[in-house]
C-alpha positions in Angstrom: 129.6 56.7 81.9 126.6 55.6 84.1 126.4 59.2 85.4 125.9 60.5 81.9 123.3 57.9 81.1 121.4 59.0 84.3 121.6 62.6 83.2 120.3 61.8 79.7 117.5 59.6 81.2 116.5 62.2 83.8 116.5 65.0 81.2 114.4 62.9 78.8 111.9 61.9 81.6 111.6 65.6 82.7 111.0 66.8 79.1 108.4 64.0 78.6 106.5 65.0 81.8 106.7 68.7 80.9 105.4 67.9 77.4 102.5 65.9 78.9 101.5 68.8 81.1 101.9 71.4 78.3 98.6 72.9 77.1 97.7 72.5 73.4 94.9 74.2 71.5 91.9 72.1 70.4 89.1 73.0 68.1 86.0 71.4 69.6 82.5 71.0 68.0 79.7 70.4 70.5 76.0 71.1 71.0 74.7 73.6 73.6 73.7 71.7 76.7 75.6 68.5 75.9 78.7 67.7 78.1 81.0 66.3 75.5 82.3 67.5 72.1 81.4 65.5 69.0 84.7 66.4 67.3 88.0 67.6 68.7 91.1 68.5 66.7 94.5 69.8 67.7 95.1 73.1 65.9 97.7 75.8 65.8 97.6 79.6 65.5 97.1 80.4 61.8 95.2 77.1 61.0 92.1 77.7 59.0 88.7 76.0 58.9 85.3 76.6 57.2 81.6 76.0 57.8 79.8 75.2 54.6 76.0 74.8 54.2 73.1 75.3 51.9 71.4 78.6 52.5 67.7 78.3 53.4 66.6 81.1 51.1 68.8 80.7 48.0 69.2 76.9 48.3 72.8 77.5 47.3 76.1 77.1 49.1 77.3 79.5 51.8 80.8 79.2 53.3 82.2 81.1 56.3 86.0 80.9 56.6 87.7 81.2 59.9 91.3 81.3 61.3 92.6 80.1 64.6 94.0 83.2 66.4 96.3 83.5 69.3 95.1 82.2 72.7 91.5 81.0 72.2 90.0 83.4 69.7 88.5 82.6 66.4 88.7 85.1 63.5 86.0 85.2 60.9 88.1 86.0 57.8 85.6 86.1 54.9 82.6 84.5 53.3 81.8 83.0 49.9 78.3 82.3 48.7 76.2 81.7 45.6 73.2 84.0 45.8 70.5 85.1 43.5 69.7 88.0 45.8 66.3 88.4 44.2 67.4 91.9 43.0 68.6 93.0 46.5 72.4 93.1 46.3 74.9 94.3 48.8 76.1 97.7 49.8 79.4 96.7 51.5 82.7 98.0 50.3 84.3 94.6 50.8 81.7 92.8 48.7 82.9 91.4 45.4 81.0 89.4 42.8 83.1 87.0 40.9 82.6 86.2 37.2 81.1 82.8 38.1 78.4 84.5 40.1 79.9 83.7 43.6 79.8 86.6 46.0 82.6 87.3 48.4 82.6 89.3 51.6 86.4 89.9 52.1 88.5 91.3 54.9 86.0 90.8 57.7 88.6 89.9 60.4 86.0 89.7 63.2 87.3 88.1 66.4 84.9 85.7 68.2 85.0 83.6 71.3 83.0 80.9 69.5 81.1 80.1 66.3 77.5 79.3 67.0 74.6 78.3 64.7 71.4 76.2 64.5 71.9 72.9 62.8 69.8 72.5 59.7 68.5 69.2 58.3 70.9 67.2 56.1 68.6 67.4 53.1 68.1 71.2 53.3 71.3 72.6 54.9 73.9 69.8 55.1 76.3 71.7 57.4 79.9 70.7 57.0 83.1 71.5 58.8 86.2 71.7 56.5 89.5 71.5 58.3 92.9 70.6 56.9 91.5 69.4 53.6 89.1 67.0 55.4 85.3 67.4 55.3 83.2 66.4 58.3 79.4 66.2 57.7 78.0 67.6 61.0 74.5 66.6 60.2 75.5 63.0 60.5 76.1 63.4 64.2 74.0 66.4 65.2 70.2 66.6 65.1 68.4 69.5 63.3 67.5 72.5 65.5 70.3 71.8 67.9 72.6 74.8 68.7 76.1 74.0 67.5 79.2 75.6 69.2 82.7 75.6 67.8 85.3 76.7 70.4 89.0 76.7 71.0 90.1 75.1 74.3 93.5 74.8 75.8 94.0 71.3 77.1 96.9 69.3 78.5 98.3 66.5 76.3 98.0 64.2 79.3 94.3 64.9 79.5 93.8 64.0 75.8 95.6 60.7 76.4 93.5 60.0 79.5 90.3 60.7 77.5 91.4 58.3 74.7 92.2 55.5 77.1 89.0 55.9 79.1 86.8 56.1 75.9 88.1 52.6 75.0 86.8 51.1 78.3 
């Protein structure tokens, strides 16, 4: 009986160690030139997130929708926006104007290593990250004119635990 308990204990300990060393994918929001991410979330292939802001010209919302791809690639899926276009319009085959006046650029499916943009001020742009039905106001933590980078990184579970413990000290 003791032998079986040792096998169960050893197998459990081995699985726990392996799990702690197993890499997981994290979506990290940081600023160019800063060493640490402002936000970091565990994500899986197929998870979706969006960047939403007020466009500087139209003073109306603009939303870019992304998907977590395999490995560490980000896929720009589509965009939604309210635009008055000032008579300009779009000449893209995948542009559609909804009845409510919202424009859609569909089926983009552009692979990217990162999402990068310049942070606008909260009163004029109010950049937000939308992930898993949660909204994070980026302009609460990032100054205007800073270059924001959103990347996927593979990290070990053990490293995440280490960072959490050391951040409490």
